[in-house]
Structures are given as structure tokens and as C-alpha cells.
C-alpha positions in Angstrom: -31.9 -18.6 -4.7 -34.2 -15.8 -5.9 -32.2 -13.0 -7.5 -33.3 -9.2 -7.5 -31.9 -6.4 -9.3 -32.3 -2.6 -8.5 -32.0 -0.6 -11.8 -32.7 2.8 -13.0 -31.2 5.9 -14.4 -28.4 7.7 -12.3 -29.3 9.2 -9.2 -32.8 8.0 -8.4 -31.6 6.4 -5.1 -30.6 2.8 -6.1 -27.8 2.5 -3.8 -29.7 4.3 -0.7 -32.5 1.4 -1.3 -29.9 -1.1 -1.6 -28.2 -0.2 1.8 -31.9 0.1 3.3 -32.7 -3.3 2.3 -29.3 -4.7 3.4 -29.7 -3.4 6.7 -26.2 -1.7 6.5 -24.2 0.8 4.7 -22.4 -1.2 1.7 -22.7 0.8 -1.2 -21.3 4.2 -1.4 -24.3 7.0 -1.5 -23.7 10.4 -2.6 -25.7 13.4 -4.4 -23.6 13.2 -7.5 -25.0 11.2 -10.2 -23.2 8.0 -11.7 -21.2 7.2 -8.5 -21.9 3.5 -8.7 -20.1 2.1 -11.5 -19.7 -1.6 -10.7 -22.6 -3.8 -9.8 -22.7 -5.4 -6.1 -24.8 -7.9 -4.4 -25.6 -9.1 -1.0 -27.9 -11.8 0.7 -31.0 -10.5 2.2 -33.0 -12.6 4.8 -36.9 -12.3 4.9 -38.7 -14.6 7.5 -35.6 -16.9 7.3 -35.7 -17.0 3.7 -32.7 -15.6 1.7 -32.4 -13.9 -1.6 -29.6 -12.1 -3.6 -30.1 -8.4 -4.1 -27.9 -6.6 -6.7 -27.1 -2.7 -6.9 -26.3 -1.6 -10.4 -25.0 1.4 -12.0 -27.1 3.9 -13.5 -28.6 3.2 -17.0 -27.6 5.9 -19.6 -28.1 5.9 -23.3 -24.4 5.5 -24.0 -23.4 2.7 -26.6 -19.6 3.5 -27.1 -16.7 2.5 -25.3 -16.8 5.1 -22.5 -17.3 4.8 -19.0 -20.9 5.1 -19.1 -21.3 2.8 -22.0 -19.3 0.1 -20.1 -21.6 0.6 -17.2 -24.8 0.2 -19.4 -23.4 -3.1 -20.7 -22.7 -4.1 -16.7 -26.1 -3.3 -15.9 -27.7 -5.1 -18.9 -25.8 -8.2 -18.2 -27.0 -8.2 -14.7 -30.9 -7.7 -15.8 -30.3 -10.8 -18.0 -29.4 -13.1 -15.2 -31.7 -12.1 -12.4 -35.3 -13.4 -11.5 -36.9 -10.0 -10.5 -36.2 -6.3 -11.3 -37.1 -3.4 -9.2 -37.0 -0.3 -11.7 -36.6 2.9 -9.7 -37.6 6.5 -10.8 -37.6 9.6 -8.8 -40.9 10.7 -7.9 -40.0 14.3 -7.0 -38.6 14.8 -10.3 -41.2 13.1 -12.1 -41.0 10.8 -15.0 -38.3 11.4 -17.6 -37.7 10.5 -21.2 -34.8 8.5 -19.7 -37.1 6.6 -17.7 -39.6 6.0 -20.5 -36.8 4.6 -22.8 -35.4 2.3 -20.2 -38.8 1.0 -19.0 -39.4 0.0 -22.7 -36.2 -1.7 -23.0 -36.8 -3.7 -19.6 -40.2 -4.8 -20.6 -39.0 -6.3 -23.8 -36.5 -8.5 -21.7 -39.4 -10.5 -20.2 -38.5 -10.0 -16.5 -40.7 -9.5 -14.0 -40.8 -5.7 -13.1 -42.0 -3.8 -10.3 -41.6 0.2 -10.5 -40.8 2.1 -7.5 -41.3 5.7 -7.3 -38.5 6.7 -4.8 -38.4 10.0 -2.8 -41.9 9.9 -2.0 -41.8 11.6 1.3 -44.4 14.5 0.6 -47.2 15.4 -1.7 -44.7 17.2 -4.1 -43.8 13.6 -5.1 -47.5 12.5 -5.8 -47.7 13.5 -9.4 -44.5 11.7 -10.3 -46.1 8.6 -8.7 -49.1 8.9 -10.9 -47.2 9.4 -14.1 -45.4 6.2 -13.3 -48.7 4.2 -13.9 -48.1 5.3 -17.8 -45.0 3.2 -18.0 -47.2 0.1 -18.4 -45.7 -2.0 -15.6 -48.4 -2.4 -13.3 -48.9 -0.5 -10.2 -46.0 1.2 -9.2 -45.1 1.3 -5.2 -44.4 4.4 -3.5 -41.2 4.6 -1.5 -38.7 6.7 0.2 -35.3 4.7 0.6 -33.9 7.3 2.7 -36.7 7.7 5.1 -37.8 3.9 5.0 -41.3 4.9 3.7 -43.1 1.7 2.0 -40.4 -0.9 3.2 -42.9 -3.3 4.9 -45.1 -3.5 1.7 -42.0 -3.9 -0.3 -40.8 -6.7 1.7 -44.3 -8.1 1.6 -43.6 -8.5 -2.1 -40.4 -10.2 -1.3 -42.0 -12.8 0.7 -44.6 -13.6 -1.9 -41.6 -14.2 -4.5 -39.9 -16.4 -1.8 -42.8 -18.3 -1.2 -43.2 -18.9 -4.8 -39.7 -20.3 -4.8 -39.1 -24.3 -4.0 -37.4 -24.8 -0.8 -33.8 -25.5 -0.6 -32.3 -28.1 1.5 -29.4 -26.2 3.5 -25.9 -28.0 4.1 -25.0 -28.4 7.6 -23.2 -25.5 9.6 -20.7 -27.6 11.2 -17.3 -26.7 10.1 -14.8 -29.1 8.7 -11.5 -28.3 10.5 -8.7 -29.4 8.4 -5.3 -29.9 10.6 -2.4 -29.8 8.1 0.6 -31.2 9.7 3.9 -29.4 9.2 6.2 -30.5 11.6 6.3 -32.6 14.8 8.8 -32.8 17.8 10.0 -35.9 19.6 7.2 -35.5 22.1 4.3 -35.1 19.8 3.6 -31.5 19.9 2.5 -30.4 16.4 2.9 -27.1 14.7 -0.1 -27.2 12.6 -2.4 -24.8 10.6 -6.3 -24.6 11.4 -8.1 -24.3 8.2 -12.1 -24.2 8.0 -12.5 -25.8 4.4 -16.1 -24.4 4.5 -15.1 -21.0 4.7 -13.7 -19.0 1.8 -10.2 -17.5 1.9 -10.8 -13.6 1.9 -8.4 -11.8 -0.5 -8.1 -8.2 -1.0 -6.4 -6.4 -3.9 -5.1 -2.9 -3.0 -2.7 -0.4 -4.5 -2.5 3.1 -6.0 -4.8 4.2 -8.9 -4.4 2.9 -12.2 -2.1 -0.1 -11.4 -4.1 -2.8 -12.8 -6.2 -4.1 -9.6 -9.7 -4.3 -11.3 -8.0 -6.1 -14.4 -6.3 -8.5 -12.3 -9.5 -9.2 -10.4 -11.4 -10.1 -13.7 -8.3 -11.9 -14.8 -8.7 -14.2 -11.8 -12.3 -14.4 -11.7 -12.5 -15.3 -15.3 -15.0 -12.9 -16.7 -15.1 -9.1 -17.2 -16.7 -8.3 -13.8 -15.2 -4.9 -12.8 -15.1 -2.0 -15.1 -11.5 -1.2 -16.4 -9.9 1.2 -18.5 -7.0 3.7 -18.8 -8.7 6.4 -16.6 -7.5 6.3 -12.8 -9.9 5.9 -10.2 -12.5 3.9 -11.9 -13.4 1.8 -9.1 -15.2 3.3 -6.3 -16.9 0.6 -4.2 -15.1 -2.1 -2.8 -16.7 -5.2 -4.7 -16.1 -8.8 -3.8 -16.4 -11.7 -6.0 -16.5 -15.6 -5.3 -14.8 -18.4 -7.5 -13.2 -21.9 -7.0 -9.7 -22.3 -7.2 -7.3 -25.2 -6.2 -10.0 -26.9 -4.3 -10.9 -23.9 -2.3 -13.6 -20.9 -2.2 -12.1 -17.4 -2.8 -13.8 -14.2 -1.8 -11.5 -11.5 -3.9 -12.1 -7.9 -3.2 -11.5 -5.1 -5.5 -10.8 -1.8 -4.0 -10.4 1.9 -5.1 -7.0 3.1 -5.7 -5.4 4.6 -2.4 -3.7 8.0 -3.0 -1.7 9.9 -0.5 -4.1 11.4 2.1 -3.1 14.9 1.4 -4.5 14.5 -2.1 -7.6 13.0 -1.5 -9.9 16.2 -1.4 -13.1 14.8 -3.1 -16.0 13.9 -1.3 -16.7 10.7 -3.2 -12.9 9.7 -3.4 -12.8 9.9 0.7 -15.9 7.7 0.8 -14.1 5.3 -1.6 -10.8 5.1 0.3 -13.0 4.5 3.6 -14.7 1.6 1.8 -11.2 0.5 0.5 -9.8 0.2 4.2 -12.8 -1.5 5.4 -12.3 -4.1 3.1 -8.7 -4.4 3.8 -9.7 -4.9 7.4 -12.1 -7.7 6.4 -9.6 -9.7 4.2 -7.2 -12.4 5.5 -4.6 -12.0 2.6 -4.0 -8.8 0.8 -2.3 -8.4 -2.6 -0.6 -5.3 -3.1 -0.4 -4.4 -6.7 2.6 -2.1 -7.8 3.8 -0.7 -11.0 7.2 -1.5 -12.0 7.9 1.9 -13.3 7.3 3.4 -9.7 8.5 0.4 -7.5 7.3 0.5 -3.8 7.1 4.4 -3.6 6.0 6.4 -0.4 2.3 5.3 -0.9 2.9 1.8 -1.5 4.9 1.5 1.7 2.1 3.3 3.5 -0.3 0.8 2.4 2.1 -2.2 3.0 2.5 -0.8 6.4 -1.3 -0.4 7.3 -1.8 -4.0 6.0 0.9 -5.0 8.5 -0.5 -3.2 11.2 -4.0 -4.6 10.7 -2.3 -7.9 11.3 -3.1 -9.2 7.6 -0.9 -11.5 5.6 0.7 -9.5 2.5 1.9 -10.3 -1.1 3.3 -7.7 -3.2 2.6 -8.2 -7.3 4.6 -6.5 -9.5 2.2 -5.9 -12.4 2.7 -5.0 -16.0 5.8 -7.1 -16.1 5.4 -7.7 -19.7 6.4 -4.0 -20.2 9.6 -4.3 -18.1 13.0 -4.5 -20.0 15.4 -4.9 -17.3 14.0 -7.6 -15.0 17.0 -8.0 -12.7 17.7 -4.5 -11.8 13.8 -3.9 -11.2 14.1 -7.0 -8.7 17.0 -6.0 -7.1 15.6 -2.6 -6.4 12.5 -4.3 -4.9 14.4 -6.4 -2.8 16.6 -3.5 -1.6 13.4 -1.5 -0.9 12.1 -4.1 1.1 15.0 -4.9 3.1 15.4 -1.1 4.1 11.8 -0.1 4.5 9.8 -3.1 6.0 12.5 -4.9 8.1 9.7 -5.9 10.8 8.2 -8.5 8.3 10.9 -10.5 6.6 10.2 -12.8 3.5 7.1 -11.0 2.3 6.1 -13.0 -0.9 6.7 -10.9 -4.1 5.8 -12.0 -7.6 5.8 -10.6 -11.1 2.6 -10.7 -13.0 0.7 -9.5 -16.0 -3.0 -9.0 -15.3 -3.6 -7.9 -18.9 -2.1 -11.3 -20.5 -2.9 -13.5 -17.3 0.8 -14.5 -16.7 1.6 -16.0 -13.5 -1.8 -15.6 -12.0 -1.8 -19.4 -10.8 1.3 -18.8 -9.0 0.0 -15.7 -7.3 -3.3 -17.6 -6.0 -0.9 -20.7 -4.7 1.4 -18.2 -3.0 -1.9 -16.6 -1.4 -3.4 -19.8 -0.2 0.2 -21.0 1.3 0.6 -17.5 3.1 -3.1 -18.1 4.3 -2.2 -21.4 6.1 1.3 -19.7 7.6 -0.9 -16.9 8.9 -3.0 -19.7 10.9 -0.2 -21.5 12.1 -0.5 -22.6 15.7 2.7 -23.9 17.9 2.5 -26.0 20.7 3.5 -24.4 24.0 6.1 -27.2 25.1 7.8 -26.6 21.7 7.7 -23.0 22.0 9.3 -22.7 25.3 12.1 -25.0 24.3 12.7 -22.7 21.2 12.7 -19.6 23.7 15.2 -21.3 26.3 17.5 -21.8 23.2 17.2 -18.5 21.9 17.7 -16.7 25.6 21.0 -18.7 25.7 22.3 -17.5 22.4 21.4 -14.0 22.9 20.7 -12.9 26.7 18.3 -10.3 27.1 20.0 -6.8 28.2 20.3 -4.9 31.3 18.1 -2.1 31.9 18.9 0.3 34.8 21.4 -2.4 36.2 18.6 -5.2 36.2 18.4 -7.6 33.6 15.1 -8.2 31.8 13.8 -11.9 32.4 11.6 -13.7 30.1 10.2 -16.8 31.8 8.0 -18.5 29.3 5.5 -18.0 26.4 2.4 -19.2 24.9 0.4 -18.7 21.6 -2.8 -16.6 22.6 -4.2 -16.7 19.0 -3.8 -17.2 15.3 -4.3 -14.9 12.3 -2.2 -13.4 13.0 0.2 -15.6 15.1 0.1 -13.8 18.6 2.4 -14.9 21.5 2.3 -13.9 25.1 5.3 -13.5 26.9 5.4 -13.5 30.6 8.5 -12.1 32.8 9.8 -9.4 34.8 10.6 -5.8 33.4 9.2 -6.7 29.9 8.0 -3.0 29.6 11.8 -2.1 29.4 12.5 -4.9 26.7 14.0 -3.1 23.4 12.6 -3.0 20.4 15.7 -4.6 19.1 15.4 -7.5 21.2 11.7 -8.1 20.3 12.8 -7.8 16.7 15.5 -10.5 17.3 13.0 -13.0 18.4 10.4 -12.3 15.7 13.0 -12.7 12.9 14.3 -16.2 14.7 10.6 -17.4 15.0 10.0 -16.5 11.2 13.3 -18.4 10.4 12.8 -21.6 12.9 9.2 -22.0 12.5 8.9 -21.1 8.7 6.7 -18.1 9.1 8.0 -15.9 6.2 5.9 -12.6 5.4 3.7 -13.2 8.4 3.0 -10.5 10.9 4.0 -11.6 14.4 2.6 -10.0 17.3 4.0 -10.2 20.9 2.0 -9.3 24.0 4.3 -8.6 27.1 2.8 -9.4 30.6 4.5 -9.4 33.8 4.9 -12.6 35.7 2.5 -13.0 38.8 4.7 -12.6 42.2 4.1 -15.7 44.3 4.7 -13.8 47.4 2.3 -10.9 46.8 -0.7 -11.0 49.2 1.1 -13.2 51.7 0.6 -12.1 55.6 3.6 -12.6 57.6 
């Protein structure tokens, strides 16, 4: 597939152009220079043909171990791997010494380069457009990513690139559904998980700032994909990467650190938090990374509850385990915290890892795949109702205003998360404690540890309603 990178110095409009061409807001856009730090990509379609578009961090003349230096190295690696480069300048500001420096460097790479004179909304930008000819990269294109000016001409250029590319034979879109039988009753009613082997398992890595999320993503991915360092808040955009593990494709999301809402005042951080929450909703399995020195503090629990409310499967990864001395004491504190603070979801998988030293990462992925299959469980209606009858006998629903709540039957409405519909009378008065009793019993009897379970309560239809005497 043809790949195209958008490059240039900071604040020339690269992310705005990326969002415009992607057709949706993917990258964070802000007036502050240097907001984008990690490169991100997406597929763009032109006349049914697709290419990969990559947004990069702003090029800066920094060659040390600073954040700017790491951003430059990241962008250089992208340029080396793509087929075409869109070199963006700010036409309103005119050509700068930094533009000329980076243009000379990009020209030496031998890549096919097109200069885009961005922010060309009026006559004031025309001198900057003319200056772009001096870069020696052919005739520049005048555009305005913010207002959509010049986009038709730009897409015509993409069409030319795609027409020159040999046509690929696409694989069939028919999904292969793999049914993994876990159990079977005497009547052949199965409990099974529905897994589409053609679709990636989508895993988001979330947590407070500076707990090692990007380091973990890099370790799982096998490359230094994300910029890391001792500074908190390095990650701003939610970036996804694809890789293969255990015979499955994984789409892994790195997210910005989530602090307490009261502490989030900076406008860029607000955008980063919003992007992280969007990635959380898009994920199927969420790995909550916590620090052993501040184990499951108030903010960690807030994040965990948000994940559960979204109906996502949750794993807790205690990172930096190599720095812990009293292992048993820390694990006991973790288990006690889970039991008291997250009682509605028993059995949340917890693992101790070291992202820096790549310890227990294979176990972490195995746990994620196992939890994904549990999250996808479907239980036959016949088996469900025999189970329900048994639980109702063991613990009868309570009386409410002198009348007993009646649960007549149930079925599973959907998977991911497992959602069940209970039919009966006076279900609106069913106490929370009794719903929790059924949920916990279901987790234990059907082997659904750590999985959010949802109940929908519906009043049974009155067989005599509508009759005329």
C-alpha cells in the first residue's frame, strides 16, 4: 500500500491537514507548537483505492536526548519508510531558515516530495507561496487545510500516485467465526465464545501519568514506537499500533495519562484526556497500568470504574515490579483494595510486570486474550433458565410492599459485554443486593471472572391485557 507522510516544522498545520484528509478528527489540533509528539497513521480512500497517511511530530533542530530530539528521530524514521512526503510550510509566515534547513535534508533522502504552502486563505499568503519555489522541490501547491482550499488538487495528486501502484488482490471480507466450546449440558446447549479471527483484538493501555504506559506499548510492539522519558505527560494523542501475537492480530492503543478532572486545566491536556476516553470506548480489553508505590489510589479506581461502566474487559497490570521489595504485602494490599472498592466485578485479572525489563509481558497478552474470549461468551437460553431456577430456589427474591418480586425467565440479549434480559413482575423494585447475588453466582458458575455483566429488567406481559369480557 502506498504510504504518505506529512512533515514540516511545528505549528504549520500538519495535524489539521491530516484530519482534513482523513475525513474525521483523529489528531489533536491546537495553536500551541509541538502538540503532536508521536506519529499516527490512518487509511485514506481515493476512488476505492487506499493509501496510508501519516501525521508526524514537528521537525526541530535538536540532536540530544530531549523530547524535541526524540521527536526528530521519530519523524526521520517515518520519512525513511514512506513512498511520498508532503512537506508543509506556513505561507502566511513565509519561508523560514528552519524550512530551508529541513527541505535540504529531506531532498537528500531521495524521497518523492511535494511542497504544500498551507494557510493560503488570502492574498497575504501569496508572497510565502512564491518563496516556496526557492526550495528546489518543484512547483508548490497552495492549500488551506483549515478551510479545505486546494483539497481537490491534492487528491488528484494522490490518484496519480495510486494509479502508478500495482493493483492488489484483496482478501475476502467474509469473516471466519471460530466457536470455542467451553462446556456442554446434557441437551447439547452450549456455552461458547464468538471470536472473529479476521478482526484484531483491540486493547487500550490506560492509567495515570508516568506509570509506564508508553514503555509497555513499546515493549509489546517490539519497537520504540512511542516517545518515552521520565517526564510525565509525554503522550498526548491516543496512538494505535498493530502486531501479531499468539496467532492473533492485536490493535494496541497508547493513551495520555488520566489525572483527576479537577487538576486538568491546560487546554491541550483536556484534548488529550478526551482522546484517551475515546480510545477507551473503542477498545475491547483495557489494561489499567498502576504504580506499586501508589497502588489503586482514588484516580486508579475512578479509571477502573469508568472502564467497567463502558462494559469493557479490565486487566490491572502492576508495573515497575522490579522496584518492589515486599511483594506479598503489596499484593495483599491490591487484593484488599479490589475487594472493598470494586465489589461488583469479582475476579479482575491482576498481573505484576516490568515494562522496562519486559517481564511477564507474554502472560499479560495471554490474560488479555483469555479475558476477551470470556467477554465474548454466549450462554444458551435453556441452560440459563435451569440455572436461574436453581438460584431462585437457593435464595428467594425478597418481598417488596408485601408482594414478592417474581423473576420468571431470562435470556442473553448480546455479548461484549454479556448482557441478559430478566422477565418478571415488580422487577423495578428488585434490590441491588439481589442483582449482585445473581451476577456473582453467574460469574462463578459460568466462569466469567472479571467480566462486566449487565442485566436488563423487563416486566412480563400480562396475558389478560386487552381482553374484552
